[in-house]
C-alpha positions as CSV (number, residue, x, y, z in Angstrom):
1,X,273.2,134.6,-43.6
2,X,270.5,132.1,-44.5
3,X,267.0,133.6,-44.7
4,X,263.9,132.1,-43.0
5,X,261.0,130.6,-44.9
6,X,257.4,131.9,-44.8
7,X,256.4,128.5,-43.4
8,X,258.6,128.9,-40.4
9,X,257.3,132.5,-40.0
10,X,253.7,131.3,-40.1
11,X,254.4,129.0,-37.1
12,X,255.5,131.9,-34.8
13,X,252.8,133.2,-32.5
14,X,253.3,136.8,-33.7
15,X,252.7,135.9,-37.3
16,X,250.1,133.2,-36.9
17,X,247.1,133.6,-39.2
18,X,248.8,135.9,-41.6
19,X,248.4,135.4,-45.4
20,X,251.3,134.2,-47.5
21,X,251.3,137.6,-49.1
22,X,251.7,139.3,-45.7
23,X,254.4,136.9,-44.6
24,X,256.3,137.5,-47.8
25,X,256.2,141.3,-47.1
26,X,257.5,140.8,-43.6
27,X,260.2,138.4,-44.7
28,X,261.8,141.1,-46.7
29,X,262.5,143.2,-43.6
30,X,263.5,140.4,-41.2
31,X,267.1,139.5,-40.3
32,X,268.7,136.7,-38.4
33,X,271.1,137.3,-35.5
34,X,272.9,134.9,-33.2
35,X,274.1,135.7,-29.7
36,X,276.2,133.6,-27.3
37,X,275.2,132.5,-23.8
38,X,275.6,135.3,-21.3
39,X,275.4,138.0,-24.0
40,X,273.3,141.1,-23.4
41,X,270.7,141.6,-26.2
42,X,269.6,144.9,-24.8
43,X,270.6,146.8,-21.7
44,X,268.5,148.7,-19.2
45,X,268.2,152.4,-20.0
46,X,268.8,151.9,-23.7
47,X,266.3,152.5,-26.5
48,X,266.5,149.9,-29.1
49,X,264.8,150.6,-32.4
50,X,264.3,146.9,-33.3
51,X,261.8,144.1,-32.6
52,X,263.4,140.8,-31.6
53,X,261.7,137.4,-31.8
54,X,263.4,134.3,-30.3
55,X,263.8,131.4,-32.8
56,X,265.9,129.2,-30.6
57,X,267.4,129.4,-27.1
58,X,266.3,131.0,-23.9
59,X,266.5,134.7,-22.8
60,X,266.1,136.1,-19.3
61,X,264.4,139.5,-18.7
62,X,266.1,140.7,-15.6
63,X,266.7,143.7,-13.3
64,X,270.2,144.3,-12.1
65,X,269.9,145.7,-8.6
66,X,272.2,148.3,-7.0
67,X,273.5,145.7,-4.5
68,X,274.8,143.6,-7.4
69,X,272.0,140.9,-7.2
70,X,269.8,140.0,-10.1
71,X,266.1,139.4,-10.2
72,X,264.8,137.4,-13.2
73,X,261.4,138.7,-14.2
74,X,260.6,136.4,-17.1
75,X,262.1,133.5,-18.9
76,X,261.5,133.9,-22.7
77,X,261.6,130.9,-25.0
78,X,261.2,130.4,-28.8
79,X,258.4,132.4,-30.4
80,X,258.4,135.1,-27.7
81,X,259.2,138.7,-28.2
82,X,261.9,140.5,-26.3
83,X,260.5,143.4,-24.3
84,X,257.7,144.1,-26.7
85,X,256.1,146.5,-24.1
86,X,258.9,149.0,-24.3
87,X,259.3,148.5,-28.0
88,X,255.7,149.5,-28.8
89,X,256.1,153.1,-27.6
90,X,259.8,153.4,-28.2
91,X,260.4,153.7,-24.5
92,X,263.7,153.0,-22.8
93,X,264.1,149.4,-21.7
94,X,263.4,148.9,-18.0
95,X,265.2,145.6,-17.9
96,X,268.1,143.8,-19.4
97,X,267.6,140.9,-21.8
98,X,270.4,138.3,-21.4
99,X,270.8,135.0,-23.4
100,X,270.8,132.1,-21.0
101,X,272.2,129.9,-23.8
102,X,273.2,130.3,-27.4
103,X,270.3,132.0,-29.0
104,X,269.1,132.8,-32.5
105,X,266.9,135.8,-33.0
106,X,264.9,137.4,-35.8
107,X,264.9,141.2,-35.8
108,X,263.1,144.0,-37.6
109,X,263.5,147.7,-37.6
110,X,260.9,149.3,-35.3
111,X,259.6,151.9,-37.8
112,X,259.1,149.2,-40.4
113,X,257.3,146.9,-38.0
114,X,254.9,149.8,-37.0
115,X,254.0,150.3,-40.6
116,X,253.0,146.7,-40.9
117,X,250.9,146.9,-37.8
118,X,248.9,149.6,-39.5
119,X,248.2,147.5,-42.5
120,X,247.9,144.0,-41.0
121,X,245.1,143.7,-38.3
122,X,246.0,140.1,-37.5
123,X,249.5,141.1,-36.7
124,X,248.3,143.8,-34.3
125,X,245.9,141.3,-32.7
126,X,248.6,138.8,-32.2
127,X,250.9,141.4,-30.6
128,X,248.2,142.5,-28.2
129,X,247.7,138.9,-27.2
130,X,251.4,138.4,-26.5
131,X,251.6,141.6,-24.6
132,X,248.6,140.5,-22.4
133,X,250.3,137.2,-21.7
134,X,253.5,139.0,-20.7
135,X,251.6,141.2,-18.3
136,X,250.0,138.2,-16.7
137,X,253.4,136.6,-16.2
138,X,254.8,139.8,-14.7
139,X,251.8,140.1,-12.4
140,X,252.3,136.6,-11.1
141,X,256.0,137.4,-10.6
142,X,255.2,140.5,-8.6
143,X,252.9,138.3,-6.4
144,X,255.8,135.9,-5.9
145,X,258.3,138.6,-5.0
146,X,255.8,140.2,-2.5
147,X,256.1,137.2,-0.3
148,X,258.0,138.2,2.9
149,X,259.9,135.0,3.5
150,X,262.4,133.4,1.1
151,X,261.0,129.9,1.6
152,X,257.6,131.2,0.5
153,X,259.1,132.7,-2.6
154,X,261.0,129.5,-3.4
155,X,257.8,127.4,-2.9
156,X,255.9,129.8,-5.2
157,X,258.6,129.6,-7.9
158,X,258.6,125.8,-7.8
159,X,254.8,125.9,-8.4
160,X,255.4,128.2,-11.3
161,X,257.9,125.7,-12.8
162,X,255.3,123.0,-12.4
163,X,252.8,125.1,-14.3
164,X,255.1,125.8,-17.2
165,X,257.2,122.7,-17.5
166,X,255.7,120.0,-15.2
167,X,254.9,116.5,-16.3
168,X,252.4,114.9,-14.0
169,X,253.0,111.2,-13.2
170,X,250.3,108.6,-12.4
171,X,251.3,108.7,-8.7
172,X,250.7,112.4,-8.5
173,X,254.3,113.5,-8.6
174,X,255.3,116.4,-10.9
175,X,258.5,116.0,-12.8
176,X,260.2,119.2,-14.1
177,X,262.6,118.2,-16.9
178,X,264.5,121.5,-17.0
179,X,267.8,122.2,-15.4
180,X,267.7,125.0,-12.8
181,X,270.7,125.7,-10.6
182,X,270.2,127.1,-7.1
183,X,272.0,130.3,-8.2
184,X,269.3,130.7,-10.9
185,X,266.5,130.0,-8.4
186,X,268.0,132.7,-6.2
187,X,267.9,135.2,-9.2
188,X,264.3,134.3,-9.8
189,X,263.1,134.9,-6.2
190,X,265.4,137.9,-5.5
191,X,267.3,136.3,-2.6
192,X,270.8,135.2,-1.8
193,X,271.9,131.7,-2.8
194,X,272.5,130.8,0.9
195,X,268.9,131.5,1.8
196,X,267.6,129.7,-1.3
197,X,269.8,126.7,-0.4
198,X,268.3,126.6,3.1
199,X,264.8,126.6,1.7
200,X,265.6,123.9,-0.9
201,X,267.3,121.8,1.9
202,X,264.1,122.2,4.0
203,X,261.8,121.1,1.2
204,X,264.0,118.1,0.5
205,X,264.1,117.0,4.2
206,X,260.3,117.2,4.3
207,X,260.1,115.1,1.1
208,X,258.3,117.8,-0.8
209,X,260.9,117.7,-3.6
210,X,264.0,116.0,-4.8
211,X,266.7,117.2,-7.3
212,X,268.5,114.6,-9.4
213,X,272.1,114.7,-10.7
214,X,270.9,116.6,-13.8
215,X,269.4,119.3,-11.5
216,X,265.9,118.3,-12.6
217,X,263.3,118.7,-9.9
218,X,260.6,116.3,-8.9
219,X,257.8,117.7,-6.7
220,X,256.2,115.1,-4.5
221,X,253.8,117.3,-2.6
222,X,252.4,120.1,-4.7
223,X,249.7,120.9,-2.1
224,X,252.3,121.5,0.6
225,X,254.3,123.9,-1.5
226,X,251.1,125.7,-2.6
227,X,250.2,126.1,1.1
228,X,253.6,127.5,1.9
229,X,253.4,129.9,-1.0
230,X,249.9,131.0,0.1
231,X,248.0,129.4,-2.8
232,X,245.4,127.6,-0.7
233,X,242.1,127.4,-2.5
234,X,243.6,128.6,-5.8
235,X,244.2,126.4,-8.9
236,X,247.7,125.0,-8.6
237,X,248.5,124.4,-12.2
238,X,247.0,123.4,-15.5
239,X,248.5,120.8,-17.9
């Protein structure tokens, strides 16, 4: 399988700021792996002795509940690490990591990675920063799931989509150029598809949002969704 260049490695958040010498050392221990859409990269309860970095594609960190429903805790994209919190202490994974689309990964044996952490302070600093960001995302997700009503959770998730992907137009609308099915929205907010469909239909009737034929969302009234989600007085999003 084709190897990866040190230039490409230097552009990844985990390896940013490392010297060419350090990148060359790391490159010797990194391997490429491809997984198909829908494949499990790791399963809850397992202990994987490898570090994974996403090069392309999208991966969901999710919890499979006893009643058969899924709750998506985080959407990981290129440059992000899969479950680096569990990996650091060689704990069992508390979540499943599932490829949303065909995905290419870099992986390294955990024990080798730990040795490099001990000798490369910049690598350790980058890892801490990524772990902090992950905790922030998880905290916001817990806030969302704590909402009692499904329509409140849906409104909060739409605001989260605006924060991460939104493109603000001159008229104040926010366009989210990412495809999200209502089944996926249901998985994000921990509710049934029927209840999510009802919330989405309500927001469309109120002209808070619209969804085009590509399943891309336009938000017309961010303030209204923020109020429903309980974000009054808080920053809505930053572009």
